[in-house]
C-alpha positions as CSV (number, residue, x, y, z in Angstrom):
1,M,35.7,236.4,74.8
2,K,37.2,239.2,76.9
3,Q,34.4,241.5,78.3
4,A,36.4,243.8,80.6
5,H,34.0,246.6,79.8
6,L,31.4,244.8,82.0
7,F,33.6,245.1,85.1
8,S,35.0,248.0,87.2
9,L,38.8,248.1,87.0
10,P,41.2,251.0,87.7
11,E,43.1,252.3,84.7
12,N,46.6,250.9,84.0
13,T,45.7,247.7,85.9
14,I,46.0,244.1,84.6
15,Y,43.9,241.9,86.9
16,F,45.3,238.3,87.4
17,C,43.5,237.7,90.7
18,S,40.0,236.4,89.8
19,H,41.1,233.1,91.4
20,S,41.1,234.9,94.7
21,L,38.5,237.7,94.4
22,G,36.6,238.4,91.1
23,L,36.1,241.9,89.9
24,Q,33.0,243.9,90.6
25,S,30.7,243.6,87.6
26,K,28.5,246.5,86.6
27,S,25.4,244.2,86.8
28,A,26.4,243.3,90.4
29,H,26.7,247.0,91.3
30,L,23.2,247.6,89.8
31,Q,21.7,244.7,91.8
32,I,23.2,246.0,95.1
33,Q,21.7,249.4,94.3
34,Q,18.3,247.7,93.7
35,G,18.6,245.9,97.0
36,L,19.3,249.2,98.8
37,Q,16.3,250.8,97.1
38,E,14.1,247.8,98.1
39,W,15.3,248.1,101.7
40,S,14.7,251.9,101.7
41,Q,11.2,251.7,100.1
42,S,9.8,248.6,101.8
43,G,11.9,247.8,104.9
44,A,10.9,244.4,106.4
45,N,8.2,244.1,103.8
46,A,10.9,243.6,101.1
47,W,11.4,240.0,102.4
48,H,8.2,239.1,100.5
49,R,7.4,242.2,98.3
50,A,10.9,242.0,96.7
51,K,11.1,238.2,97.2
52,W,14.3,238.4,99.2
53,I,13.1,235.2,101.0
54,D,13.4,233.3,97.7
55,L,17.0,234.3,96.9
56,P,18.8,231.2,98.2
57,Q,16.7,229.0,95.9
58,K,16.6,231.4,93.0
59,I,20.4,232.0,92.9
60,G,21.0,228.3,93.5
61,A,19.0,227.6,90.4
62,S,21.3,230.1,88.5
63,I,24.4,228.2,89.7
64,A,23.0,224.8,88.9
65,P,23.8,224.8,85.1
66,L,27.3,226.0,85.9
67,I,28.0,222.8,87.8
68,G,25.9,220.5,85.7
69,A,23.2,220.0,88.3
70,R,19.4,220.1,88.5
71,E,17.9,223.3,89.9
72,N,16.5,221.6,93.0
73,E,19.9,220.2,93.9
74,V,21.6,223.6,94.6
75,I,21.1,226.2,97.2
76,V,23.1,229.3,98.3
77,T,23.7,229.7,102.0
78,D,26.3,230.5,104.6
79,N,30.0,230.1,103.7
80,T,32.1,227.3,102.3
81,T,33.5,226.2,105.7
82,L,30.1,225.7,107.2
83,N,28.7,224.0,104.1
84,I,31.6,221.5,104.0
85,M,30.7,220.6,107.6
86,K,27.0,220.2,106.8
87,L,27.8,217.9,103.9
88,L,30.4,215.8,105.7
89,L,27.9,215.2,108.5
90,S,25.4,214.1,105.9
91,A,27.8,211.8,104.2
92,L,28.8,210.2,107.6
93,E,25.1,209.7,108.4
94,L,24.6,207.9,105.1
95,N,27.8,205.8,105.5
96,S,27.7,205.5,109.2
97,S,29.4,202.0,109.4
98,R,32.6,203.3,107.8
99,K,35.4,205.0,109.7
100,V,37.5,207.1,107.3
101,I,37.2,210.6,105.7
102,L,39.8,210.5,102.9
103,T,41.3,213.8,101.7
104,E,44.4,215.3,100.1
105,K,47.4,216.6,102.1
106,D,47.6,219.7,99.9
107,N,43.8,220.4,100.1
108,F,42.7,223.9,101.0
109,P,43.3,224.4,104.8
110,T,39.6,225.0,105.5
111,D,38.7,221.6,104.0
112,L,41.4,219.9,106.1
113,Y,40.4,221.7,109.3
114,I,36.8,220.7,108.9
115,A,37.5,217.1,107.9
116,E,39.6,216.7,111.1
117,N,37.0,218.5,113.2
118,V,34.1,216.3,111.9
119,A,36.3,213.2,112.3
120,D,37.1,214.0,115.9
121,L,33.4,214.8,116.7
122,H,32.2,211.5,115.4
123,N,35.1,209.2,116.4
124,K,36.2,208.7,112.8
125,T,39.6,209.0,111.1
126,C,40.7,211.8,108.8
127,K,43.3,210.4,106.4
128,A,45.2,212.9,104.3
129,V,47.3,211.5,101.5
130,S,49.1,212.9,98.4
131,A,47.1,213.6,95.3
132,E,48.9,210.7,93.5
133,D,47.8,208.2,96.2
134,I,44.1,209.1,96.3
135,L,43.0,206.2,94.0
136,N,45.2,203.7,95.8
137,E,43.9,204.7,99.3
138,M,40.2,204.2,98.4
139,D,38.8,201.1,100.0
140,E,35.8,199.7,101.9
141,N,36.8,201.6,105.1
142,V,36.3,205.0,103.5
143,A,32.9,206.7,104.1
144,V,33.5,209.8,102.1
145,I,36.2,211.4,100.0
146,L,36.6,215.2,100.3
147,L,38.7,216.8,97.4
148,T,39.1,220.2,96.0
149,H,38.7,219.8,92.2
150,V,41.4,222.3,91.3
151,N,44.3,222.7,93.7
152,Y,44.4,226.2,95.2
153,R,48.2,226.4,94.9
154,S,49.3,224.6,91.7
155,A,45.9,224.6,89.8
156,N,46.4,220.9,89.1
157,M,43.0,219.3,88.6
158,H,41.8,215.9,89.8
159,D,40.2,213.6,87.3
160,M,36.7,213.8,88.7
161,E,35.2,211.1,86.4
162,K,37.9,208.5,87.3
163,I,37.7,209.2,91.1
164,N,33.9,209.2,91.1
165,Q,33.7,206.0,89.1
166,K,36.0,204.1,91.6
167,A,34.2,205.6,94.6
168,K,30.9,204.3,93.3
169,E,32.4,200.8,92.8
170,L,33.5,200.8,96.5
171,G,30.5,202.4,98.0
172,I,32.3,205.7,98.9
173,L,30.5,209.0,98.9
174,T,32.1,212.0,97.1
175,L,32.2,215.6,98.3
176,W,33.9,218.0,95.8
177,D,35.0,221.5,96.6
178,L,34.5,223.4,93.3
179,S,35.7,226.8,94.6
180,H,38.6,227.0,92.1
181,S,36.8,225.6,89.1
182,V,33.2,226.9,89.0
183,G,32.8,229.7,86.5
184,V,35.8,228.9,84.2
185,M,34.9,225.4,83.0
186,P,32.0,223.1,82.5
187,L,31.2,220.7,85.4
188,Y,29.0,217.6,85.4
189,C,27.8,216.9,88.9
190,S,24.6,215.1,87.9
191,K,26.1,213.2,84.9
192,L,29.1,212.0,87.0
193,N,26.8,211.0,89.9
194,V,28.6,213.3,92.4
195,D,27.0,212.9,95.8
196,F,27.8,216.3,97.3
197,A,29.6,219.5,96.2
198,V,30.3,222.9,97.6
199,G,31.9,226.1,96.3
200,C,32.5,229.7,97.0
201,T,31.1,232.4,94.7
202,Y,33.6,235.3,95.1
203,K,36.3,234.0,92.8
204,Y,35.5,233.4,89.1
205,L,31.8,234.0,89.7
206,N,32.6,237.6,90.9
207,G,30.0,237.6,93.7
208,G,32.0,240.0,95.8
209,P,34.0,239.8,99.1
210,G,32.4,237.3,101.4
211,S,29.6,236.4,99.0
212,P,27.7,233.3,100.1
213,S,28.6,229.8,99.3
214,F,26.6,227.2,97.4
215,L,26.1,223.6,98.1
216,Y,24.8,220.7,96.0
217,V,23.1,217.5,97.1
218,N,22.4,214.8,94.5
219,Q,18.6,214.4,94.5
220,K,18.9,210.7,95.1
221,H,19.8,211.6,98.7
222,H,17.0,214.1,99.3
223,R,14.7,211.6,101.0
224,K,17.5,209.8,102.9
225,V,19.3,212.6,104.6
226,K,18.8,216.2,105.8
227,S,21.1,218.7,107.3
228,S,22.4,217.9,110.8
229,I,22.7,221.7,111.6
230,H,19.3,223.0,112.4
231,G,18.5,226.7,111.9
232,W,15.2,228.4,111.7
233,M,15.4,229.0,107.9
234,G,15.9,225.2,107.4
235,H,12.6,224.5,109.1
236,N,9.7,223.2,107.0
237,K,7.6,226.2,108.1
238,P,10.0,228.8,109.4
239,F,7.4,231.5,109.9
240,D,5.3,229.3,112.1
241,F,8.1,229.9,114.7
242,S,7.5,226.5,116.2
243,P,9.7,225.5,119.2
244,Q,10.0,222.0,117.7
245,Y,12.2,221.5,114.7
246,Q,10.7,220.0,111.6
247,S,13.2,219.9,108.7
248,A,12.5,221.2,105.3
249,N,12.9,218.9,102.3
250,G,15.9,218.5,100.0
251,V,18.5,221.2,99.9
252,N,16.2,223.6,101.7
253,S,17.1,221.7,104.9
254,Y,20.7,223.1,104.6
255,L,19.6,226.7,105.2
256,T,20.4,228.0,108.7
257,G,20.0,231.6,109.6
258,T,18.9,234.8,107.8
259,P,20.6,235.1,104.4
260,S,22.8,238.2,103.7
261,I,20.6,240.0,101.2
262,L,23.0,242.6,99.9
263,S,25.6,240.0,99.2
264,M,22.9,237.8,97.6
265,K,21.9,240.7,95.4
266,A,25.5,241.3,94.3
267,L,25.8,237.6,93.4
268,E,22.5,237.6,91.6
269,G,23.8,240.5,89.4
270,A,27.2,238.8,88.9
271,L,25.6,235.6,87.7
272,A,23.7,237.4,85.0
273,L,26.9,237.5,83.0
274,Y,26.8,233.7,82.7
275,E,23.4,233.4,81.1
276,H,24.8,233.4,77.6
277,I,28.4,232.1,78.1
278,D,29.5,228.8,76.7
279,L,31.5,227.2,79.5
280,Q,33.4,224.8,77.1
281,A,34.5,227.8,75.0
282,L,35.5,229.6,78.2
283,Q,37.6,226.7,79.4
284,H,39.2,226.4,75.9
285,K,40.2,230.1,76.0
286,S,41.4,229.7,79.6
287,L,43.8,226.8,78.6
288,L,45.1,228.8,75.6
289,L,45.8,231.8,77.8
290,T,47.4,229.8,80.6
291,D,49.5,227.9,78.1
292,Y,50.6,231.2,76.6
293,L,51.5,232.6,80.0
294,I,53.6,229.6,80.8
295,A,55.4,229.8,77.5
296,Q,56.1,233.5,77.8
297,C,57.4,233.2,81.3
298,K,59.6,230.3,80.3
299,E,61.1,232.5,77.6
300,H,61.3,235.9,79.3
301,A,61.4,234.9,83.0
302,P,63.1,231.5,83.1
303,Q,64.0,231.9,86.7
304,L,60.4,231.1,87.6
305,E,59.5,227.5,88.1
306,C,56.0,226.6,86.9
307,I,54.3,224.1,89.2
308,S,51.1,223.8,87.3
309,S,50.2,220.8,85.2
310,S,50.5,220.9,81.4
311,S,47.2,219.1,80.9
312,L,44.8,218.7,83.9
313,R,44.9,222.3,84.9
314,G,42.4,225.0,86.2
315,S,42.5,228.6,85.3
316,H,45.4,229.9,87.4
317,V,49.1,229.2,87.2
318,G,51.6,228.9,90.0
319,F,55.3,229.9,89.8
320,F,57.9,229.1,92.4
321,H,60.8,231.5,93.1
322,Y,62.9,231.9,96.3
323,N,62.2,235.7,96.1
324,A,58.6,235.3,95.1
325,Q,57.2,237.8,97.7
326,A,59.4,240.6,96.6
327,I,58.6,239.9,92.9
328,S,54.9,239.8,93.7
329,N,55.1,243.2,95.5
330,A,57.0,244.7,92.5
331,L,54.3,243.4,90.1
332,I,51.5,244.8,92.1
333,A,53.3,248.2,92.3
334,E,53.4,248.2,88.5
335,G,49.6,247.5,88.2
336,V,49.9,243.7,87.6
337,I,47.6,242.4,90.3
338,I,48.6,238.8,91.2
339,D,48.8,237.2,94.6
340,Y,51.5,235.6,96.7
341,R,51.2,232.4,98.8
342,E,53.6,230.9,101.2
343,P,56.0,229.4,100.7
344,N,57.5,231.3,97.7
345,L,54.6,231.0,95.3
346,I,53.3,233.6,92.8
347,R,49.8,232.9,91.4
348,F,48.4,234.3,88.2
349,G,44.7,233.8,87.9
350,I,43.2,234.1,84.4
351,S,39.6,234.7,83.9
352,P,39.0,234.9,80.1
353,L,36.3,237.5,80.8
354,V,38.9,240.0,82.0
355,I,42.3,238.8,80.5
356,D,43.5,238.4,77.0
357,F,46.8,237.7,75.2
358,E,47.7,241.4,75.1
359,D,47.4,241.6,78.8
360,I,49.8,238.7,79.2
361,D,52.3,240.3,76.9
362,K,52.3,243.5,79.0
363,A,52.5,241.6,82.3
364,V,55.3,239.4,81.2
365,S,57.3,242.4,79.9
366,I,56.9,244.0,83.3
367,L,57.8,240.7,85.0
368,S,60.9,240.4,82.8
369,S,62.2,243.8,83.8
370,I,61.6,243.0,87.5
371,M,63.4,239.7,87.2
372,K,66.4,241.4,85.6
373,S,66.5,243.9,88.4
374,N,66.1,241.1,90.9
375,H,69.0,239.2,89.3
376,T,71.2,242.2,89.4
377,L,70.3,242.9,93.1
378,S,71.0,239.2,94.0
379,E,74.4,239.4,92.3
380,E,75.3,242.6,94.3
381,I,74.2,240.9,97.5
382,L,76.3,237.9,96.7
383,L,79.4,240.0,96.0
384,L,79.0,242.0,99.2
385,S,78.7,238.7,101.2
386,Q,82.0,237.5,99.7
387,Q,83.9,240.7,100.6
């Protein structure tokens, strides 16, 4: 499963940060080089000669099977924040008589900010509740539910099927943020009748820093709703340069301005790795690796408190420790690349394409040494404070 040779990674480095920024793949590097060559050889003519103009649809079609969608339901454009806003606006237009946007208290901050922003603009209520209360808070007042499938801190995963089923029974529209799940597990947007979805591409999809987001609109809504944010690329005939807006059809209406071509080219190359990957096998390996990491840390670094679920879990693991930031810095200094999140949380992201059991053994050995040093230092500080 591990294919680290397909990525660029400094020597003596173990990369546990694909949940934050995926590694640069060699195929992404080649596609960027191709984009630069197309630019240098064709200039503005590359929009049509190299078919740059078609990249949002072409790359969207590549992402579609990764989220269990039809090709015409996915497009790549803008960033996650803006796409969440577009889709929330569409959901409120479809369910205009209802007053509530329901979300989770521990949702990713962008999702909460945008939900509150849209609610304020349209005289609606944004209601944020605990993950455990989501099902109980779903009623006929809720227009749309906005949830991140895999929690960015704990990696705990919502039961998408159960939530979607209840939403349909109550006439609630669903908007899923797939940023922490796409690329490491199979997803079933069409099968589960998801209404809307969004996701970033720079985590497990390895699209590169700031690579464009994707959005999904179930085809049953294509004739009923179009994007409320009008940009010239979302026009039905953008190159007519008409002063009057006439929206494109389907997901094409959610395009806004000129796409970022070099980022698109990098993402196009990165996605080539997924053409022959079995996502169910990938998720199975991810769960084995994260289970192994949790077990090894429990044995060799028991001071860390695992906050990730034992069953419904994504592909990263969160550990709590009062001195987490110092431990994180020490791990990074030793070549174990993880990340730290306030308050006091260490996150280990595991992409089975770049991490294996041997990497976990090495990392936990380094972590154990750091924890022993940290424990000794803490004892010394305690003794000094008592003198």
